[in-house]
HTML snippet that shows the backbone in 3Dmol.js (N, CA, C, O; Angstrom):
<script src="https://3Dmol.org/build/3Dmol-min.js"></script>
<div id="view" style="width:600px;height:400px;position:relative"></div>
<script>
const pdb = `
ATOM      1  N   MET A   1     -97.013  27.517 -70.514  1.00  0.00           N
ATOM      2  CA  MET A   1     -97.869  28.661 -70.772  1.00  0.00           C
ATOM      3  C   MET A   1     -99.335  28.232 -70.854  1.00  0.00           C
ATOM      4  O   MET A   1    -100.190  28.875 -70.245  1.00  0.00           O
ATOM      5  N   LEU A   2     -99.641  27.182 -71.577  1.00  0.00           N
ATOM      6  CA  LEU A   2    -101.031  26.794 -71.759  1.00  0.00           C
ATOM      7  C   LEU A   2    -101.727  26.431 -70.455  1.00  0.00           C
ATOM      8  O   LEU A   2    -102.926  26.663 -70.301  1.00  0.00           O
ATOM      9  N   ALA A   3    -100.993  25.874 -69.535  1.00  0.00           N
ATOM     10  CA  ALA A   3    -101.598  25.413 -68.291  1.00  0.00           C
ATOM     11  C   ALA A   3    -102.125  26.553 -67.425  1.00  0.00           C
ATOM     12  O   ALA A   3    -102.998  26.323 -66.588  1.00  0.00           O
ATOM     13  N   VAL A   4    -101.634  27.752 -67.596  1.00  0.00           N
ATOM     14  CA  VAL A   4    -102.064  28.861 -66.742  1.00  0.00           C
ATOM     15  C   VAL A   4    -103.001  29.835 -67.450  1.00  0.00           C
ATOM     16  O   VAL A   4    -103.323  30.878 -66.883  1.00  0.00           O
ATOM     17  N   TRP A   5    -103.446  29.537 -68.655  1.00  0.00           N
ATOM     18  CA  TRP A   5    -104.329  30.455 -69.373  1.00  0.00           C
ATOM     19  C   TRP A   5    -105.585  30.758 -68.587  1.00  0.00           C
ATOM     20  O   TRP A   5    -106.088  31.880 -68.648  1.00  0.00           O
ATOM     21  N   HIS A   6    -106.090  29.819 -67.871  1.00  0.00           N
ATOM     22  CA  HIS A   6    -107.333  30.043 -67.125  1.00  0.00           C
ATOM     23  C   HIS A   6    -107.142  31.075 -66.018  1.00  0.00           C
ATOM     24  O   HIS A   6    -108.128  31.581 -65.481  1.00  0.00           O
ATOM     25  N   LYS A   7    -105.901  31.401 -65.664  1.00  0.00           N
ATOM     26  CA  LYS A   7    -105.619  32.392 -64.635  1.00  0.00           C
ATOM     27  C   LYS A   7    -105.258  33.756 -65.222  1.00  0.00           C
ATOM     28  O   LYS A   7    -105.026  34.708 -64.477  1.00  0.00           O
ATOM     29  N   MET A   8    -105.209  33.855 -66.543  1.00  0.00           N
ATOM     30  CA  MET A   8    -104.790  35.086 -67.208  1.00  0.00           C
ATOM     31  C   MET A   8    -106.001  35.818 -67.769  1.00  0.00           C
ATOM     32  O   MET A   8    -107.010  35.205 -68.116  1.00  0.00           O
ATOM     33  N   ASN A   9    -105.882  37.160 -67.852  1.00  0.00           N
ATOM     34  CA  ASN A   9    -106.954  37.902 -68.504  1.00  0.00           C
ATOM     35  C   ASN A   9    -106.682  37.931 -70.014  1.00  0.00           C
ATOM     36  O   ASN A   9    -105.629  37.483 -70.466  1.00  0.00           O
ATOM     37  N   ARG A  10    -107.618  38.450 -70.773  1.00  0.00           N
ATOM     38  CA  ARG A  10    -107.499  38.436 -72.238  1.00  0.00           C
ATOM     39  C   ARG A  10    -106.269  39.182 -72.732  1.00  0.00           C
ATOM     40  O   ARG A  10    -105.603  38.727 -73.662  1.00  0.00           O
ATOM     41  N   THR A  11    -105.962  40.309 -72.129  1.00  0.00           N
ATOM     42  CA  THR A  11    -104.792  41.091 -72.540  1.00  0.00           C
ATOM     43  C   THR A  11    -103.515  40.303 -72.328  1.00  0.00           C
ATOM     44  O   THR A  11    -102.618  40.333 -73.170  1.00  0.00           O
ATOM     45  N   GLU A  12    -103.426  39.607 -71.226  1.00  0.00           N
ATOM     46  CA  GLU A  12    -102.238  38.799 -70.934  1.00  0.00           C
ATOM     47  C   GLU A  12    -102.101  37.635 -71.912  1.00  0.00           C
ATOM     48  O   GLU A  12    -100.993  37.313 -72.343  1.00  0.00           O
ATOM     49  N   ILE A  13    -103.214  37.008 -72.261  1.00  0.00           N
ATOM     50  CA  ILE A  13    -103.178  35.897 -73.218  1.00  0.00           C
ATOM     51  C   ILE A  13    -102.710  36.393 -74.577  1.00  0.00           C
ATOM     52  O   ILE A  13    -101.851  35.767 -75.198  1.00  0.00           O
ATOM     53  N   VAL A  14    -103.262  37.511 -75.050  1.00  0.00           N
ATOM     54  CA  VAL A  14    -102.852  38.077 -76.341  1.00  0.00           C
ATOM     55  C   VAL A  14    -101.363  38.404 -76.317  1.00  0.00           C
ATOM     56  O   VAL A  14    -100.656  38.117 -77.283  1.00  0.00           O
ATOM     57  N   SER A  15    -100.886  38.986 -75.254  1.00  0.00           N
ATOM     58  CA  SER A  15     -99.476  39.334 -75.135  1.00  0.00           C
ATOM     59  C   SER A  15     -98.597  38.085 -75.202  1.00  0.00           C
ATOM     60  O   SER A  15     -97.580  38.085 -75.895  1.00  0.00           O
ATOM     61  N   GLN A  16     -98.972  37.039 -74.501  1.00  0.00           N
ATOM     62  CA  GLN A  16     -98.206  35.796 -74.517  1.00  0.00           C
ATOM     63  C   GLN A  16     -98.211  35.167 -75.914  1.00  0.00           C
ATOM     64  O   GLN A  16     -97.175  34.703 -76.389  1.00  0.00           O
ATOM     65  N   LEU A  17     -99.357  35.152 -76.561  1.00  0.00           N
ATOM     66  CA  LEU A  17     -99.436  34.581 -77.905  1.00  0.00           C
ATOM     67  C   LEU A  17     -98.588  35.376 -78.899  1.00  0.00           C
ATOM     68  O   LEU A  17     -97.866  34.793 -79.708  1.00  0.00           O
ATOM     69  N   LYS A  18     -98.678  36.704 -78.837  1.00  0.00           N
ATOM     70  CA  LYS A  18     -97.872  37.536 -79.742  1.00  0.00           C
ATOM     71  C   LYS A  18     -96.386  37.296 -79.515  1.00  0.00           C
ATOM     72  O   LYS A  18     -95.619  37.214 -80.474  1.00  0.00           O
ATOM     73  N   GLY A  19     -95.971  37.184 -78.252  1.00  0.00           N
ATOM     74  CA  GLY A  19     -94.582  36.916 -77.952  1.00  0.00           C
ATOM     75  C   GLY A  19     -94.126  35.585 -78.525  1.00  0.00           C
ATOM     76  O   GLY A  19     -93.013  35.479 -79.041  1.00  0.00           O
ATOM     77  N   PHE A  20     -94.972  34.576 -78.439  1.00  0.00           N
ATOM     78  CA  PHE A  20     -94.662  33.252 -78.957  1.00  0.00           C
ATOM     79  C   PHE A  20     -94.564  33.241 -80.482  1.00  0.00           C
ATOM     80  O   PHE A  20     -93.727  32.536 -81.045  1.00  0.00           O
ATOM     81  N   LEU A  21     -95.419  34.021 -81.150  1.00  0.00           N
ATOM     82  CA  LEU A  21     -95.494  34.005 -82.611  1.00  0.00           C
ATOM     83  C   LEU A  21     -94.667  35.095 -83.292  1.00  0.00           C
ATOM     84  O   LEU A  21     -94.515  35.072 -84.513  1.00  0.00           O
ATOM     85  N   ALA A  22     -94.139  36.032 -82.539  1.00  0.00           N
ATOM     86  CA  ALA A  22     -93.501  37.235 -83.093  1.00  0.00           C
ATOM     87  C   ALA A  22     -92.370  36.953 -84.069  1.00  0.00           C
ATOM     88  O   ALA A  22     -92.242  37.653 -85.073  1.00  0.00           O
ATOM     89  N   GLU A  23     -91.555  35.956 -83.802  1.00  0.00           N
ATOM     90  CA  GLU A  23     -90.410  35.689 -84.676  1.00  0.00           C
ATOM     91  C   GLU A  23     -90.842  35.340 -86.093  1.00  0.00           C
ATOM     92  O   GLU A  23     -90.229  35.796 -87.058  1.00  0.00           O
ATOM     93  N   ASN A  24     -91.892  34.535 -86.227  1.00  0.00           N
ATOM     94  CA  ASN A  24     -92.355  34.112 -87.547  1.00  0.00           C
ATOM     95  C   ASN A  24     -93.492  34.959 -88.107  1.00  0.00           C
ATOM     96  O   ASN A  24     -93.684  35.027 -89.321  1.00  0.00           O
ATOM     97  N   TYR A  25     -94.234  35.597 -87.229  1.00  0.00           N
ATOM     98  CA  TYR A  25     -95.385  36.407 -87.644  1.00  0.00           C
ATOM     99  C   TYR A  25     -95.377  37.746 -86.912  1.00  0.00           C
ATOM    100  O   TYR A  25     -96.231  37.986 -86.059  1.00  0.00           O
ATOM    101  N   PRO A  26     -94.432  38.615 -87.232  1.00  0.00           N
ATOM    102  CA  PRO A  26     -94.305  39.874 -86.488  1.00  0.00           C
ATOM    103  C   PRO A  26     -95.506  40.813 -86.639  1.00  0.00           C
ATOM    104  O   PRO A  26     -95.723  41.669 -85.781  1.00  0.00           O
ATOM    105  N   ASP A  27     -96.275  40.671 -87.698  1.00  0.00           N
ATOM    106  CA  ASP A  27     -97.405  41.573 -87.940  1.00  0.00           C
ATOM    107  C   ASP A  27     -98.752  40.950 -87.589  1.00  0.00           C
ATOM    108  O   ASP A  27     -99.794  41.495 -87.954  1.00  0.00           O
ATOM    109  N   ILE A  28     -98.748  39.828 -86.891  1.00  0.00           N
ATOM    110  CA  ILE A  28    -100.001  39.139 -86.593  1.00  0.00           C
ATOM    111  C   ILE A  28    -100.889  39.984 -85.680  1.00  0.00           C
ATOM    112  O   ILE A  28    -100.414  40.667 -84.772  1.00  0.00           O
ATOM    113  N   SER A  29    -102.164  39.917 -85.945  1.00  0.00           N
ATOM    114  CA  SER A  29    -103.160  40.576 -85.108  1.00  0.00           C
ATOM    115  C   SER A  29    -103.935  39.477 -84.379  1.00  0.00           C
ATOM    116  O   SER A  29    -104.428  38.537 -85.003  1.00  0.00           O
ATOM    117  N   ILE A  30    -104.037  39.600 -83.073  1.00  0.00           N
ATOM    118  CA  ILE A  30    -104.739  38.605 -82.266  1.00  0.00           C
ATOM    119  C   ILE A  30    -105.771  39.338 -81.424  1.00  0.00           C
ATOM    120  O   ILE A  30    -105.477  40.366 -80.814  1.00  0.00           O
ATOM    121  N   ARG A  31    -106.980  38.798 -81.398  1.00  0.00           N
ATOM    122  CA  ARG A  31    -108.004  39.383 -80.533  1.00  0.00           C
ATOM    123  C   ARG A  31    -108.808  38.253 -79.894  1.00  0.00           C
ATOM    124  O   ARG A  31    -108.960  37.170 -80.458  1.00  0.00           O
ATOM    125  N   ILE A  32    -109.301  38.537 -78.734  1.00  0.00           N
ATOM    126  CA  ILE A  32    -110.120  37.579 -77.990  1.00  0.00           C
ATOM    127  C   ILE A  32    -111.455  38.241 -77.703  1.00  0.00           C
ATOM    128  O   ILE A  32    -111.523  39.358 -77.188  1.00  0.00           O
ATOM    129  N   GLU A  33    -112.516  37.521 -78.051  1.00  0.00           N
ATOM    130  CA  GLU A  33    -113.873  38.021 -77.851  1.00  0.00           C
ATOM    131  C   GLU A  33    -114.730  36.892 -77.294  1.00  0.00           C
ATOM    132  O   GLU A  33    -114.364  35.722 -77.403  1.00  0.00           O
ATOM    133  N   PRO A  34    -115.861  37.232 -76.702  1.00  0.00           N
ATOM    134  CA  PRO A  34    -116.774  36.165 -76.293  1.00  0.00           C
ATOM    135  C   PRO A  34    -117.220  35.354 -77.522  1.00  0.00           C
ATOM    136  O   PRO A  34    -117.520  35.925 -78.571  1.00  0.00           O
ATOM    137  N   TRP A  35    -117.259  34.057 -77.385  1.00  0.00           N
ATOM    138  CA  TRP A  35    -117.688  33.189 -78.473  1.00  0.00           C
ATOM    139  C   TRP A  35    -119.174  33.395 -78.697  1.00  0.00           C
ATOM    140  O   TRP A  35    -119.954  33.368 -77.746  1.00  0.00           O
ATOM    141  N   LYS A  36    -119.578  33.603 -79.956  1.00  0.00           N
ATOM    142  CA  LYS A  36    -120.977  33.947 -80.244  1.00  0.00           C
ATOM    143  C   LYS A  36    -121.969  32.855 -79.844  1.00  0.00           C
ATOM    144  O   LYS A  36    -123.107  33.162 -79.490  1.00  0.00           O
ATOM    145  N   ASP A  37    -121.557  31.583 -79.894  1.00  0.00           N
ATOM    146  CA  ASP A  37    -122.465  30.495 -79.538  1.00  0.00           C
ATOM    147  C   ASP A  37    -122.536  30.237 -78.033  1.00  0.00           C
ATOM    148  O   ASP A  37    -123.470  29.597 -77.550  1.00  0.00           O
ATOM    149  N   ASP A  38    -121.547  30.738 -77.300  1.00  0.00           N
ATOM    150  CA  ASP A  38    -121.522  30.568 -75.845  1.00  0.00           C
ATOM    151  C   ASP A  38    -120.697  31.707 -75.255  1.00  0.00           C
ATOM    152  O   ASP A  38    -119.489  31.554 -75.074  1.00  0.00           O
ATOM    153  N   PRO A  39    -121.312  32.831 -74.954  1.00  0.00           N
ATOM    154  CA  PRO A  39    -120.588  34.014 -74.481  1.00  0.00           C
ATOM    155  C   PRO A  39    -119.796  33.812 -73.194  1.00  0.00           C
ATOM    156  O   PRO A  39    -119.003  34.676 -72.819  1.00  0.00           O
ATOM    157  N   THR A  40    -119.996  32.685 -72.511  1.00  0.00           N
ATOM    158  CA  THR A  40    -119.196  32.419 -71.315  1.00  0.00           C
ATOM    159  C   THR A  40    -117.810  31.887 -71.680  1.00  0.00           C
ATOM    160  O   THR A  40    -116.938  31.761 -70.819  1.00  0.00           O
ATOM    161  N   ARG A  41    -117.616  31.577 -72.960  1.00  0.00           N
ATOM    162  CA  ARG A  41    -116.324  31.064 -73.439  1.00  0.00           C
ATOM    163  C   ARG A  41    -115.708  32.089 -74.385  1.00  0.00           C
ATOM    164  O   ARG A  41    -116.417  32.877 -75.010  1.00  0.00           O
ATOM    165  N   ASP A  42    -114.388  32.069 -74.480  1.00  0.00           N
ATOM    166  CA  ASP A  42    -113.686  33.001 -75.363  1.00  0.00           C
ATOM    167  C   ASP A  42    -113.332  32.360 -76.698  1.00  0.00           C
ATOM    168  O   ASP A  42    -113.076  31.159 -76.783  1.00  0.00           O
ATOM    169  N   ALA A  43    -113.326  33.183 -77.730  1.00  0.00           N
ATOM    170  CA  ALA A  43    -112.845  32.786 -79.051  1.00  0.00           C
ATOM    171  C   ALA A  43    -111.601  33.626 -79.339  1.00  0.00           C
ATOM    172  O   ALA A  43    -111.586  34.830 -79.083  1.00  0.00           O
ATOM    173  N   ILE A  44    -110.569  32.991 -79.866  1.00  0.00           N
ATOM    174  CA  ILE A  44    -109.326  33.688 -80.189  1.00  0.00           C
ATOM    175  C   ILE A  44    -109.222  33.759 -81.706  1.00  0.00           C
ATOM    176  O   ILE A  44    -109.318  32.744 -82.396  1.00  0.00           O
ATOM    177  N   TYR A  45    -109.026  34.970 -82.214  1.00  0.00           N
ATOM    178  CA  TYR A  45    -108.936  35.199 -83.651  1.00  0.00           C
ATOM    179  C   TYR A  45    -107.518  35.645 -84.009  1.00  0.00           C
ATOM    180  O   TYR A  45    -106.951  36.534 -83.374  1.00  0.00           O
ATOM    181  N   PHE A  46    -106.963  35.013 -85.030  1.00  0.00           N
ATOM    182  CA  PHE A  46    -105.636  35.343 -85.538  1.00  0.00           C
ATOM    183  C   PHE A  46    -105.793  35.885 -86.945  1.00  0.00           C
ATOM    184  O   PHE A  46    -106.435  35.258 -87.788  1.00  0.00           O
ATOM    185  N   GLU A  47    -105.207  37.053 -87.207  1.00  0.00           N
ATOM    186  CA  GLU A  47    -105.230  37.633 -88.547  1.00  0.00           C
ATOM    187  C   GLU A  47    -103.809  37.950 -88.952  1.00  0.00           C
ATOM    188  O   GLU A  47    -103.096  38.682 -88.266  1.00  0.00           O
ATOM    189  N   GLU A  48    -103.405  37.382 -90.085  1.00  0.00           N
ATOM    190  CA  GLU A  48    -102.043  37.567 -90.576  1.00  0.00           C
ATOM    191  C   GLU A  48    -102.074  37.402 -92.093  1.00  0.00           C
ATOM    192  O   GLU A  48    -102.670  36.460 -92.614  1.00  0.00           O
ATOM    193  N   GLU A  49    -101.436  38.313 -92.778  1.00  0.00           N
ATOM    194  CA  GLU A  49    -101.430  38.284 -94.245  1.00  0.00           C
ATOM    195  C   GLU A  49    -100.908  36.957 -94.777  1.00  0.00           C
ATOM    196  O   GLU A  49    -101.407  36.452 -95.783  1.00  0.00           O
ATOM    197  N   LYS A  50     -99.911  36.389 -94.113  1.00  0.00           N
ATOM    198  CA  LYS A  50     -99.332  35.111 -94.565  1.00  0.00           C
ATOM    199  C   LYS A  50    -100.345  33.982 -94.527  1.00  0.00           C
ATOM    200  O   LYS A  50    -100.163  32.988 -95.229  1.00  0.00           O
ATOM    201  N   PHE A  51    -101.398  34.094 -93.742  1.00  0.00           N
ATOM    202  CA  PHE A  51    -102.413  33.061 -93.666  1.00  0.00           C
ATOM    203  C   PHE A  51    -103.318  33.067 -94.898  1.00  0.00           C
ATOM    204  O   PHE A  51    -104.085  32.127 -95.106  1.00  0.00           O
ATOM    205  N   GLY A  52    -103.236  34.100 -95.703  1.00  0.00           N
ATOM    206  CA  GLY A  52    -104.076  34.229 -96.891  1.00  0.00           C
ATOM    207  C   GLY A  52    -103.902  33.104 -97.889  1.00  0.00           C
ATOM    208  O   GLY A  52    -104.787  32.869 -98.712  1.00  0.00           O
ATOM    209  N   VAL A  53    -102.784  32.408 -97.836  1.00  0.00           N
ATOM    210  CA  VAL A  53    -102.533  31.318 -98.788  1.00  0.00           C
ATOM    211  C   VAL A  53    -103.210  30.025 -98.351  1.00  0.00           C
ATOM    212  O   VAL A  53    -103.217  29.052 -99.104  1.00  0.00           O
ATOM    213  N   PHE A  54    -103.781  29.996 -97.146  1.00  0.00           N
ATOM    214  CA  PHE A  54    -104.453  28.769 -96.655  1.00  0.00           C
ATOM    215  C   PHE A  54    -105.815  28.629 -97.248  1.00  0.00           C
ATOM    216  O   PHE A  54    -106.520  27.665 -96.951  1.00  0.00           O
TER     217      PHE A  54
END
`;
const viewer = $3Dmol.createViewer("view");
viewer.addModel(pdb, "pdb");
viewer.setStyle({}, {cartoon: {color: "spectrum"}});
viewer.zoomTo();
viewer.render();
</script>
């Protein structure tokens, strides 16, 4: 999966990540946005209540 990310759009990447994480994190929220320091690169954000203990 990781090797083809450069060929996928943001929606496809989010879908693949959610599918991979769904069993352990069914309520995870994932979003991809342009990275603020370099808008030509993407930043991936994961939000999940279980991460609150970190």
